[in-house]
N, C-alpha and C positions, 0 to 999 in steps of 0.2 A: 504494500500500500504506500502510495506517495504521500508524504507529509504536506500539509497545506501551509502556504506562506502568504502573507498579506502583500498585495501588489499596490503600489502607488505610482511611482515613476519607473520602477525597475522590478524585474523578476529574476531570482537567482537561476543560473543555468541548471536545467534538469539533467539528471543522469540519462545517458543513452548514446547510441552511436550517432556520429555526425554524418547525416545522410543528405544528399541533394542540396548542398550549400548553394545559396543563390549568389550570383556574381554578375554585376554589371557596373563597370567602372564609372560610368557617367550617369548622372541623374537626368531628369527630363526638363531641368531648368526651373521647375517650380518648387523644388524641395531643398533639402540640405546638402545635396551632392553625395559623394561617396557611392556605396552600393545602392542598388535598386531592388526592392522586394515588392512582391505583388500580393494583393488580397482580392480574391474572387467573390462574387455574389451569385448564387444559383437560385433562381426563382422565375416566376412568370413575367417576362419582360415583353411578351406579346400574348395574344390570345384573349380569352374571355375574362380572365381574372387579372389582367395587366395592372389595374389600379392598385391592387394589393402589392404586387411586385414592385411597382415604381415607388410606392411609399417607402419600402425598405431600401431599395437601391439608392434613393436620394439620401437617406440617412448615412449609408455607407460612404457614398461619394463625398458628402459634406465632411465627415470625419477625416477622410484622406486629404481633402483639400486643406483643411485647417492644420493638419499635422505638417504637411509640406510647407505651408506658409508660416508656421510658427517659429522656425529657426531653432527648435529644441532638439532636433535629431540630426545625426550625421549620416543619414541615409534618406532615400526617397522612396515613397510608396506609390505604386501604380495600381489602378483599378482594372479588373478583368470581369466582364459580364459573362454569365453562363445561363442563357435563356432556356428554361425547360418548359415554358408555357403552362406551368402548373400541372403538367401531364406526365404520368408514369412512362408513357411511350417515348417521351423526349428526354427523360432523365439521364439515360446512359450517355448519349452524345454530349449533353451539357456538362456532366461530370468529367467526361474524358477530355473535353476542351480545357478544363482547369488543370487536370492532372498532367496533361502533356506539356503544359508550360512550366518548366522546371523552376522558374522564379516565383511561382505561386506558393506562398508559405502557409496559407490558411484560407478557408472558405467560410463566408457568412451564408448560412443556409444548409441544406435546401429549405425553401420557404414552406412547402406543403408536405404533409405526411406521406402521401402516396409516392411522390418522387424520392423522398428520403429513404424509403425501404429499398428502392432500386439503386440509388446512388451511394448510400453509406457503405455498402460492402466494397465498392470500387475505391472510394476514398481510403478505406481501411487498408486495402491491399497496397495502396500507394504511400501509406504512412502520412497522409495529408489530413490535418485537423479540419473538421467541419463543425461549425458552431451555429446551430439554428436558433434564431430569435423568434420562431413562430410555428414550427412543426410540433403539434401537441398530442398526437396519438400516443396513449400511454405505453403501448407495447414496443415502441421503437427502442427504448433503452433495455428491453429484455432480450433483444436479439444478439447482443454481444458484439455489436459493431465496434471495432477496436479504436477508432479515432473520432467517434461521434460524441458531441457534447450538446446538451439541450439547455439553452439560456432563457427558458420560459417555463412557467408551471404547465404541467400536462393536463389532459382533459379529465383526469380524476378530480383535479381541483375545479375545473370549469363546470363539469357536469354536476358536481356537488353543490357548487354555488348556485346554479340554476334551480336545483331542487330546493335548496334552503330558501331562496328568494320566493319561489312560488308557494311554498308551504306557509309563508308568513302573510300571504295576500288573502284578504277576506273573500270568502265565497269560492275559493279554489279547492275542489275535492277530487277532480278527475283531470288527467292530463294525457294528451296524445303526443308521442314522440315520433317524428318523421326524419329518417336519414336519407341521404342522397346516393347511397350505395357507393361511396368512396371510402378509402381507409380512414380519412379524417372524420367523415360523417358517421360511419358505423361505430368508430371508437367512441366518439362523443355521445352518440345515442345510447350505446350499451351502458356507459357510466351513468348517464342521466336516468335511465330506466331503474337501475339498481338503487340510486340515491332517492328517487321519487318514492319507490316502494318502501325504503327504509324510513322515509319521512311520514309514512302512513297515507300516502295519496294513491288513488287508483290510477294506474298507468297502463297504456297500451302502445304498441310500437308498430309502425308501418314503414315500408321502404318505397321511395319514389326516385327512380334514377335521375341523375343530374341532367341527362340529355333529353328529358321528357319534353315533348313539343307543346302539349296542351295540358295545363294543370287543372282543368275543369273537373275531371273525375276525382282527382286527389282532394280538391277543395270540397266536393260533395261528400267524400268519405269523412272528412273532418266535421262538417256541419251535421251530418246525420248521426255521428257519434255523440253529439251534444256534450262535448267536453268543455271544461271551464278554461283550459289553457292549452296552448300548443307550443312545443319545442321543435324548432327546425334545425337539424344538424346538417349543415351544408354551406354553400357559398352564395354570395350575393347575386350572381348572375342567374341563379335558379330561384332564389327566394323572391326576387323582384316580380317575375310573372306569377309565381305561386301566391304571393300576398295579394296581387291584383285579383286573382280568381277567388281567393278566400273572401275578400271584401264583396265581390259580386255575389257570392253564394250566401252572404249574410252572417259570416262568422263574427261573433261579438266577444269572444273570449280574449284572454291575454296571450299575445304572441311574443315569443322570445327566441332568439337565435344566438349563435356564438361568434367568435372572432372572424370566421370566414365570411360573415355578412356585415361585419362592423366597418362599413365604408360608405361614403356618401353616394357611391354608385348605386347602392341599394335604393336610396331615395330617388335617384334619377330614373331608375328602372320602374319602381313601383308607384311613384307619384303619391297621391293622397292615400293610397292603400298602405303606405309605410307608416302612417301616423299612429303613434302610440306603441309601436313595436319596441321591445327591449332588446338590447344586444350586450352580451358579456364578452369580456376580453381579458387576458392576462396582461394587458397593456394599459398604461395610464394615458390620460389626455395631457400631452406635453404643454398645451396652452393653459391648462388649469392648475398645474402644480408649480409652486414657487421654485423647486429645484430644477425644473426644466424650462422655465420661462425664457431665460436668455437663449437657450438652444432653439426654442420655438421662434423667437424673433430673428435669429440668424437664418434659420430654415426658410422663414417667410421671405426674408430679403433675397436669399439665394434662388428660390424656386417660384416665388410669387404666389404661394399658397401656404396654408397652415400644415404642420406635420400631420400625417395620417396614421393609420393603424400600423404599429410596430416601427414607425420611423425613428423614434427616440431610442427604442431598444436596439435597433440595428446600428444606430450611431454608437451606442455604448459598446456593442460587441466589436465593431470595427476598431474603436479606440482601445479596447482591451487587447486586441491582437497587436496593434501598433506598439503599445507599451510593453507587451510581452517581447516583441522583437527587440525593442530598445534595451530591455533587461538582459538580453543574451550577449551583450558586449561584443558583437561582431561574429560570434560563433552561431550563426543563424542557419538552421536547416529544419526540414519538416518535422523530424522526430523531436528535436529539442523544443520547437514551438508547441507541438501538441502536448508534450509532457509538462511544460511550464503552465500552459493554459489549464490542463486538467488538475493540477495540484495547487493552483493559485487561488487567491481571492481578490476580486477587483471591485472597487467602490465606484459605480457608475452614477449617472444622473438619475436613472429610473429605479435602480435597486442595487443591492450588493450581489455580485455574481460569484458563485462557487458551485462545485459539482461533487456528486457522490462518486464512488468507485465505478459505477455503471454509466457515468456521464449524465445522470439525472440532475436537474436543477434543484437547489435547496431553498425553495421559496414557493408559497402557494397563494399569493394574493391575486384575487380576481376582481375586476372592476366592471361597473354597470353603466350603460349608456341608454338613452331613450330618444326616439324621434318625436319631437314636439314642434308643431307649426312648421313642418318641413325642415327642421334642423336637428342634426344628430347631437344631442346634448350629453354632457358628462354628468352622471348621477353620483358616483363615488364607489368606495370599496364595499363589496357585497357584505362581508362579515360585519362591517361597521353599520351598514344599513339594516341588517336583520338582528343586530345585537348579539352576534356570535363570532 
């Protein structure tokens, strides 16, 4: 077992063979000169869920830009995109593009759980650390992927938070859980079902594939069940049309979904049908917390919009990797970077990052959002809201 050490500006060199040392004598002109090391981001940079991917990519790129401009480092960081479209079928080629670039020392991502199951074994074989700020399927860390680290609470925490919140709402006795037949959706739905039953609520589960063309039948299934609340475990591009059909079918219960739907694109797709929906996320609102306000202002200035879901967390992960590289005092290679990340503790803007022996994140805070008057507003920490 690797002993944990607190990381601020440097991390002690971890034991291990020096493999794949990155070397580029010249920087790109925007950094501190010296060697050049690369950080990749794997996630949906095109396709239906691109908004979620761009939120995270922007956070990573801002961290890299600020590090290069800070003058604090004697090396330069470059960014490498690895677009998997949020799809398992694109995960292998995306991961291989990062692996084949020998100057890539770590990867932020994969963003989604499905691609993570495909890509993590490849990263493990290459000895390349992959630190996901958003892949939440609970079983990922049970697979024994050798270089995977999760920098976010998993869906055991998120599903439990959904159940606790609904159990505290007046008049909620029965809940339907619908998953989108993806690894993310099925994992979240299974946890939510177990937690709802543990909370004493009547729960039933249905599956509706994410590529469903017309959600009319699914909406009628919900309304005919006469449930008091609905949990949708899936992504915003499917929840948008589903919520529209639910409104048309007359569903009046509480609607709640997870981090895969926690994006303004849900509102754009669903319009008025998004009103009142709750959204959970292991991510805070960077514009609402004092610790992240300066980051939110810089992000707004850089991209012309407020930070989105997992923007701040991805910024933190990228900075953790950069400071890890700095702490290796020039002896930078993939194995050393992974071991230092896995054994360290890093105080970020959003949370303190540390990992168990299996790569699991050691924090379980879940936050609640709600759409009101067409705006996705931050409500707060679920445990604080329900008094637990």
